[in-house]
C-alpha positions in Angstrom: 65.3 171.3 127.2 65.2 167.9 128.9 67.1 165.2 127.0 65.1 162.2 125.9 66.0 158.8 127.6 67.0 157.3 124.3 69.7 159.9 123.7 71.0 159.4 127.2 71.0 155.6 126.7 73.0 155.7 123.5 76.5 156.4 125.1 75.7 153.7 127.7 74.8 151.2 125.0 78.0 152.0 123.2 79.9 151.1 126.4 78.8 147.5 125.7 81.1 147.6 122.7 84.0 148.4 124.9 82.9 145.5 127.2 83.5 143.0 124.3 87.2 144.0 123.9 88.3 141.4 126.5 87.5 138.7 124.0 90.7 139.5 122.0 92.6 137.6 124.7 92.1 134.3 122.9 93.6 135.2 119.5 96.2 137.7 120.8 97.7 135.3 123.4 99.0 133.2 120.5 101.0 136.2 119.2 102.3 137.0 122.7 103.5 133.4 123.0 105.5 133.6 119.8 106.9 137.1 120.6 108.3 136.1 124.0 108.7 132.4 123.7 106.3 131.7 126.5 105.4 128.2 127.4 101.9 126.8 126.9 101.4 127.0 130.7 102.5 130.7 130.8 100.3 131.5 127.8 97.3 129.7 129.5 97.7 132.1 132.4 96.8 135.1 130.1 93.0 134.5 130.1 93.1 134.3 133.9 94.8 137.7 134.1 91.7 139.1 132.3 88.9 137.3 133.9 90.0 136.6 137.5 89.1 140.2 138.4 85.4 139.4 138.1 85.7 137.2 141.1 87.7 139.7 143.3 86.3 143.1 142.2 82.6 142.7 141.4 81.2 142.9 144.9 83.6 145.6 146.3 83.1 147.7 143.2 79.3 147.3 143.5 79.5 148.5 147.1 81.9 151.4 146.3 79.6 152.5 143.4 77.2 153.8 146.1 79.9 156.4 146.9 81.3 157.0 143.5 78.1 157.0 141.5 77.4 154.6 138.5 78.4 157.0 135.8 81.7 157.9 137.5 82.4 154.2 138.0 81.9 153.5 134.3 84.3 156.4 133.4 86.9 155.0 135.9 86.7 151.6 134.2 87.3 153.2 130.8 90.2 155.2 132.1 91.9 152.0 133.4 91.3 150.3 130.0 92.9 153.2 128.1 96.0 153.1 130.4 96.2 149.4 129.8 96.0 149.8 126.0 98.8 152.4 126.1 101.4 150.5 128.1 102.8 148.2 125.3 103.2 151.2 123.1 105.4 153.0 125.6 107.5 149.9 126.3 106.8 146.6 124.6 108.0 143.7 126.7 106.7 140.7 128.6 105.9 142.6 131.7 104.0 145.5 130.0 101.9 143.0 128.1 101.0 141.1 131.3 100.1 144.5 132.9 98.0 145.5 129.8 96.0 142.3 130.0 95.5 142.7 133.8 94.3 146.4 133.3 92.0 145.3 130.5 90.5 142.7 132.9 90.2 145.2 135.8 88.6 147.8 133.6 86.2 145.2 132.1 85.2 143.8 135.5 84.4 147.4 136.8 82.6 148.2 133.5 80.4 145.1 133.8 79.3 145.9 137.3 78.6 149.6 136.7 77.3 149.8 133.1 74.3 147.5 133.4 72.7 149.4 136.4 73.6 152.8 134.8 70.9 151.9 132.1 68.4 151.9 135.0 69.2 155.6 135.5 67.7 156.6 132.1 65.3 153.8 131.4 62.6 153.2 134.1 60.1 151.1 132.2 60.7 147.4 133.2 60.1 145.9 129.7 62.3 148.5 128.0 65.1 147.9 130.6 65.2 144.2 129.8 65.1 145.0 126.1 67.8 147.6 126.4 70.0 145.2 128.4 69.5 142.6 125.6 70.5 145.3 123.0 73.7 145.8 125.1 74.4 142.1 124.7 74.0 142.4 121.0 76.5 145.2 120.8 78.9 143.2 123.1 78.5 140.2 120.8 79.3 142.3 117.7 82.4 143.6 119.5 83.4 140.1 120.3 83.2 139.3 116.6 85.0 142.4 115.5 87.8 142.3 118.2 89.8 139.4 116.6 89.5 141.0 113.2 91.2 144.2 114.6 94.0 142.0 115.9 94.4 140.4 112.4 94.3 143.9 110.8 97.2 144.9 113.0 99.1 141.7 112.1 98.5 142.3 108.4 99.6 145.9 108.7 102.8 145.5 110.8 103.5 141.7 110.9 103.1 139.2 113.7 105.6 141.0 116.0 103.4 144.2 115.8 100.1 142.5 116.8 99.9 145.0 119.7 99.1 147.8 117.2 95.5 146.7 117.9 95.8 148.3 121.3 95.9 152.0 120.3 92.7 151.5 118.2 90.9 149.8 121.1 92.2 152.5 123.4 91.1 155.3 121.2 87.6 153.8 120.8 87.4 153.5 124.6 88.5 157.1 125.0 85.8 158.2 122.5 83.2 156.2 124.5 84.3 157.9 127.7 84.1 161.4 126.3 80.7 160.8 124.9 79.4 159.5 128.2 81.1 162.3 130.1 79.3 164.9 128.0 75.9 163.2 128.3 73.9 164.5 131.3 72.6 161.5 133.4 70.8 162.0 136.7 72.7 160.3 139.5 70.9 157.6 141.3 69.8 158.1 145.0 72.6 157.7 147.5 72.6 154.7 149.9 73.9 155.2 153.4 77.4 153.7 153.7 76.5 151.9 156.9 74.0 149.8 154.9 76.7 148.7 152.4 79.4 146.1 153.2 80.7 142.8 151.9 78.6 140.9 154.5 75.5 142.8 153.6 76.0 142.0 149.9 76.3 138.2 150.6 73.4 138.5 153.0 71.2 139.3 149.9 71.5 135.7 149.0 69.3 134.8 151.9 66.5 136.1 149.7 65.3 133.0 147.8 64.6 135.0 144.6 68.0 136.7 144.6 69.8 133.3 145.3 68.0 131.5 142.5 68.7 134.4 140.0 72.4 134.4 141.2 72.6 130.7 140.4 70.7 131.5 137.1 73.5 133.8 136.0 76.1 131.2 137.1 74.4 128.5 134.9 73.6 130.6 131.9 77.3 131.6 131.7 78.0 127.8 132.1 75.7 127.1 129.1 77.4 129.9 127.0 81.0 128.9 127.8 80.2 125.2 127.7 78.5 125.2 124.3 81.3 127.3 122.8 83.8 125.0 124.4 82.3 121.7 123.2 81.2 122.9 119.8 84.5 122.3 118.0 85.3 119.2 120.0 81.9 117.7 119.1 82.5 118.1 115.4 86.0 116.7 115.7 85.4 113.8 118.0 82.0 112.6 116.6 82.4 113.4 112.9 86.2 113.6 112.4 86.2 117.2 111.1 89.7 118.6 110.6 91.3 121.5 112.4 90.2 124.1 109.8 86.7 122.8 109.6 86.0 122.7 113.4 86.6 126.4 113.7 83.3 126.9 111.9 81.3 125.4 114.8 82.0 128.3 117.3 81.4 130.8 114.6 77.9 129.3 114.0 77.3 129.5 117.8 78.4 133.2 118.1 76.5 134.2 114.9 73.2 132.6 116.1 73.7 134.0 119.6 74.0 137.5 118.1 70.9 137.0 115.9 68.9 135.7 118.8 69.9 138.6 121.0 68.9 141.1 118.3 65.5 139.5 117.9 65.2 139.5 121.7 65.6 143.3 121.8 62.3 143.7 119.9 60.5 140.6 121.4 61.1 141.6 125.0 59.6 145.0 124.5 56.4 143.3 123.4 56.3 140.0 125.2 56.4 139.3 129.0 60.0 138.4 129.7 59.1 135.3 131.9 57.1 133.8 129.0 60.0 134.5 126.6 62.4 133.0 129.1 60.3 129.8 129.5 59.8 129.2 125.8 63.5 129.7 125.0 64.8 127.5 127.7 62.5 124.7 126.7 63.8 125.0 123.1 67.4 124.8 124.5 66.5 121.5 126.2 65.1 120.2 122.9 68.2 121.2 121.0 70.6 119.5 123.5 68.4 116.3 123.5 68.6 116.2 119.7 72.4 116.8 119.9 72.7 113.8 122.4 70.6 111.4 120.3 71.1 112.3 116.6 74.6 111.7 115.1 74.5 113.8 111.9 77.0 116.6 111.5 74.6 119.2 110.0 71.9 118.4 112.6 74.4 118.8 115.4 75.8 122.0 113.9 72.2 123.3 113.8 71.7 122.3 117.4 74.8 124.3 118.4 73.4 127.3 116.7 70.0 126.7 118.3 71.4 126.7 121.8 73.2 130.0 121.0 70.0 131.5 119.6 67.6 130.4 122.4 70.0 131.1 125.3 71.0 134.6 124.0 68.5 136.7 126.0 68.4 134.7 129.2 71.3 136.6 130.9 69.6 139.9 130.3 66.2 138.6 131.6 67.7 137.2 134.8 70.0 140.2 135.4 67.2 142.8 134.9 64.8 140.9 137.2 67.5 140.6 139.9 68.0 144.4 139.8 64.3 145.0 139.8 63.8 142.6 142.8 65.3 145.2 145.1 65.9 148.5 143.2 67.3 150.2 146.3 70.1 147.7 146.4 70.8 147.6 142.7 74.5 148.3 143.0 75.1 145.5 145.4 73.0 143.1 143.4 74.9 144.0 140.3 78.2 143.1 142.0 76.7 139.8 143.1 75.5 138.9 139.6 78.8 139.7 138.0 80.6 137.6 140.6 78.4 134.8 139.3 79.7 135.4 135.8 83.2 134.5 137.1 81.9 131.5 138.9 80.3 130.2 135.8 83.7 129.6 134.4 84.2 126.6 136.6 81.7 124.7 134.4 84.4 124.3 131.7 86.8 122.2 133.8 83.9 120.0 134.8 83.0 119.6 131.1 86.6 118.7 130.3 86.6 116.1 133.1 83.3 114.6 131.8 84.6 114.5 128.2 87.7 112.7 129.5 85.7 110.2 131.4 82.8 109.3 129.0 83.5 111.1 125.8 81.8 114.1 124.1 78.4 113.0 125.4 79.6 113.8 128.9 80.2 117.4 127.8 76.7 117.7 126.4 75.2 116.2 129.5 76.9 118.8 131.8 75.6 121.6 129.5 72.2 120.0 129.7 72.3 120.0 133.5 73.0 123.8 133.4 69.9 124.2 131.2 67.8 122.1 133.5 68.6 124.4 136.4 67.6 127.3 134.3 64.3 125.5 133.6 63.8 125.2 137.3 64.6 128.9 137.6 62.0 129.8 134.9 59.2 127.7 136.4 60.1 127.7 140.1 60.0 130.3 142.8 62.1 132.9 140.9 60.0 132.4 137.8 56.8 133.0 139.8 58.3 136.2 141.2 59.3 137.3 137.7 55.7 136.7 136.5 54.3 139.3 139.0 53.3 142.7 137.9 54.7 144.0 134.6 57.3 141.2 134.4 
């Protein structure tokens, strides 16, 4: 009997939970620093070990995925993650921890490139695909919230020097996800001739005006996400004098509202045209940032931080799904391009830091607003018009 698409989609959606594991790097790097006496500079290199691979691997993996198949590529990413999670248990030292973080990042980069288009193998309806991708972002957000708690659980169980006990739990969860996906029959996507796939042919896709605008859209929505998270605690400290314990509440508000917004987006995008939803939400983001710029009241500013998280939560899924649907026969290459833009979006944070140093916290808000203004152009310009055609 033929398996229903929803049952084939479930193990894929669970893969988004594995995708969120890379967010443990923030809290766990503090324990690594104390364990090995690393300098702040050395510790600051840890996030780079995880996220630099998005820049170097996304397009090559997107191209190779035509040969390997999307499902096999996802399984490869999970295998790499499991190996990384086992290393510190075999030998716990500075080198194995660095390798563990690197393998976590490599596995995550490959997973991001392959998991999103794999949904396209089982969900063919355009609206349901966008909604499903948003559901994946909800699951990833939940994982991002749970990950630090797993690290704290390991610390409470074994002490600060046993923080790495979180790795076997993360590795076992990844292994379960891989086994579930392996046992789920998913029809392989049509093969693409290798002669049509290369690094140059991937970058050549950017000559298409729609793909280019959507690529930049991914770049800037990541900039909004990272930027708002980055300035949230600084805003409350610099403008209102909140202490170190109190400012931690601001990023929590942001992540909570982003999760709720993505959850609502799952249902809304299955009923509302995605371009309309994109346009309304991005205009609300502008309004929230303008209020944040002009109104100096702590609770109002905190509400605005949450509002940006809420209204920007579904934008990544909308842009990504429309990029894939723009040229379905080149979905693997386009996926690699879009995930490369995720890495590029990280450059927004240093720009925000420079702006804050130059003119204060208002500079950070203005840079985030500039990112949203591009997304507004994306929603109402050429790319938005293309999204509005047909069932979009």
